[in-house]
C-alpha positions as CSV (number, residue, x, y, z in Angstrom):
1,M,13.5,80.4,149.3
2,G,15.4,78.1,151.7
3,D,14.1,75.3,153.8
4,L,11.9,76.7,156.7
5,S,10.8,73.3,158.0
6,L,11.2,72.5,161.7
7,Q,14.6,70.8,162.1
8,V,16.0,69.5,165.4
9,G,19.8,69.5,165.2
10,R,20.9,67.6,162.1
11,A,18.1,65.1,162.3
12,P,15.3,65.2,159.8
13,A,12.0,66.7,161.1
14,T,10.4,63.3,160.9
15,E,12.7,62.1,163.7
16,M,11.2,64.6,166.1
17,G,8.9,62.0,167.5
18,E,5.2,61.3,167.3
19,R,2.6,63.8,168.3
20,G,3.1,65.2,171.7
21,E,6.2,63.1,172.4
22,M,9.0,65.4,171.3
23,D,11.2,67.1,173.9
24,E,9.7,70.6,174.5
25,E,13.0,72.3,174.7
26,Q,14.2,70.7,171.4
27,F,10.9,71.6,169.7
28,S,11.0,75.2,171.0
29,G,14.5,75.6,169.6
30,A,13.5,74.1,166.2
31,L,10.5,76.5,166.1
32,A,12.7,79.5,167.0
33,N,15.1,78.6,164.2
34,A,12.3,78.2,161.6
35,L,10.8,81.6,162.7
36,D,14.2,83.3,162.6
37,K,14.9,81.9,159.1
38,A,11.4,83.1,158.0
39,F,12.1,86.5,159.5
40,L,15.2,87.0,157.3
41,Q,13.9,85.3,154.2
42,T,10.6,87.2,154.0
43,E,12.2,90.7,154.0
44,E,11.4,91.3,150.4
45,M,8.1,89.5,150.2
46,E,4.7,91.1,150.1
47,F,2.9,90.9,153.4
48,S,0.4,88.2,152.1
49,E,3.3,86.1,151.0
50,L,5.1,86.3,154.3
51,L,1.9,85.6,156.1
52,A,1.6,82.3,154.1
53,V,5.2,81.4,155.1
54,Y,4.5,82.0,158.8
55,K,1.2,80.1,158.6
56,G,2.9,77.2,156.9
57,I,5.4,77.0,159.7
58,E,2.6,77.2,162.2
59,K,0.6,74.4,160.5
60,E,3.6,72.1,160.4
61,A,4.4,72.8,164.0
62,L,0.9,72.3,165.2
63,E,0.7,69.0,163.4
64,R,3.8,67.9,165.4
65,V,2.5,69.0,168.7
66,A,-1.1,67.9,168.5
67,G,-2.1,66.7,171.9
68,N,0.3,68.9,173.7
69,A,-1.8,71.9,174.8
70,F,1.2,73.9,176.1
71,L,3.2,73.6,172.9
72,T,0.1,74.3,170.8
73,L,-0.5,77.5,172.6
74,E,3.1,78.6,172.5
75,T,3.4,77.8,168.8
76,K,0.4,80.0,168.1
77,R,1.7,82.8,170.3
78,R,5.1,82.8,168.8
79,V,3.9,82.9,165.2
80,A,1.3,85.6,166.0
81,E,4.1,87.7,167.7
82,R,6.3,87.4,164.6
83,I,3.4,88.3,162.2
84,F,2.5,91.3,164.4
85,Q,6.1,92.5,164.5
86,K,6.4,92.2,160.7
87,A,3.1,94.2,160.2
88,I,4.3,96.9,162.5
89,G,7.8,97.0,160.9
90,R,6.3,97.3,157.5
91,R,4.0,100.0,158.6
92,C,0.9,98.1,157.6
93,S,-2.5,99.8,158.1
94,L,-3.4,100.5,161.7
95,E,-6.5,98.4,161.2
96,L,-4.5,95.3,160.3
97,C,-2.0,95.9,163.1
98,R,-4.9,96.3,165.6
99,D,-6.5,93.0,164.3
100,L,-3.2,91.2,164.7
101,L,-2.7,92.7,168.2
102,V,-6.2,91.5,169.1
103,D,-5.4,88.0,167.8
104,L,-2.2,88.0,169.8
105,S,-3.9,89.3,173.0
106,N,-6.6,86.6,172.6
107,L,-3.9,84.0,172.8
108,G,-2.6,85.5,176.0
109,F,0.9,86.5,176.8
110,A,3.3,84.1,178.5
111,L,5.1,87.0,180.2
112,P,4.2,90.6,181.1
113,H,7.3,91.7,179.1
114,A,5.8,90.3,175.8
115,K,2.6,92.1,176.4
116,A,4.3,95.4,177.3
117,T,6.5,95.2,174.2
118,A,3.5,94.5,171.9
119,Y,1.4,97.3,173.4
120,I,4.3,99.8,173.3
121,I,5.1,99.2,169.6
122,Y,1.4,99.3,168.7
123,S,1.1,102.6,170.5
124,M,4.0,104.0,168.5
125,R,2.2,102.9,165.3
126,C,-0.9,104.7,166.5
127,K,1.1,107.8,167.1
128,D,2.6,107.5,163.5
129,T,-1.0,107.4,162.1
130,D,-2.3,110.4,164.1
131,R,-4.3,108.1,166.3
132,A,-2.3,108.6,169.4
133,E,-5.3,108.6,171.6
134,E,-5.9,105.0,170.9
135,G,-2.3,104.1,171.8
136,T,-2.5,106.2,174.9
137,A,-5.7,104.5,176.1
138,L,-4.0,101.1,175.6
139,L,-0.9,102.1,177.5
140,E,-3.0,103.6,180.3
141,Q,-4.8,100.2,180.6
142,L,-1.4,98.4,180.6
143,E,0.0,100.8,183.2
144,E,-2.9,100.0,185.5
145,E,-2.3,96.2,185.0
146,L,1.4,96.5,185.7
147,R,0.9,98.7,188.7
148,E,-1.5,96.2,190.2
149,L,1.0,93.3,189.4
150,Y,3.9,95.2,190.9
151,Q,1.8,95.9,194.1
152,R,1.2,92.1,194.4
153,E,4.6,90.8,193.4
154,G,7.1,93.7,194.0
155,S,9.2,92.3,191.2
156,P,12.0,94.6,190.0
157,G,11.3,93.4,186.4
158,I,7.7,94.5,186.6
159,E,8.8,97.9,188.1
160,E,11.1,98.3,185.0
161,L,8.2,97.5,182.7
162,L,6.0,100.0,184.5
163,T,8.7,102.7,184.2
164,S,9.0,102.0,180.5
165,V,5.2,102.2,180.0
166,R,5.1,105.5,181.9
167,R,7.9,106.9,179.8
168,R,6.1,106.0,176.6
169,L,2.8,107.4,178.0
170,K,4.6,110.7,178.7
171,K,5.9,110.8,175.2
172,M,2.5,109.9,173.7
173,K,0.8,112.7,175.7
174,G,3.5,115.4,175.4
175,A,5.0,115.3,171.9
176,P,3.2,116.3,168.7
177,S,2.5,113.6,166.1
178,A,5.1,112.8,163.5
């Protein structure tokens, strides 16, 4: 497998700076690159192996950002999102996917879009496993949150998310399970 370490430009990872001193944008780009490489290089791996790869990236990244609360949380979120996406994509058990969604939710979502995306893909997995009612309940909760957020902010982006969630809810309630 290729090098998945955090690299900034062509400089070795050790030149990123001491803990908490690196440029946030540079670090974010390096983390994104490492996660993108892992996404591609773990395609044929067992889930436990790919989990070890992602956790290795997370460990290295967290060592580099110790003392920077923002980057620590963002690192954990981004790794958790990728692991969750892989579990859904591989059609892992609903229980595992639920646990990963709970872990991700406990970290919080930086943006409403990330939360809506995670909840929608989880609801689709619920429907695939004949547990549509669980996905429907989650989407109904999300619909309420987005409705309240839209009433407060009036953002067109939130309105679009709300429309997407409502469309998915309609499909969840109307169509028979696959």
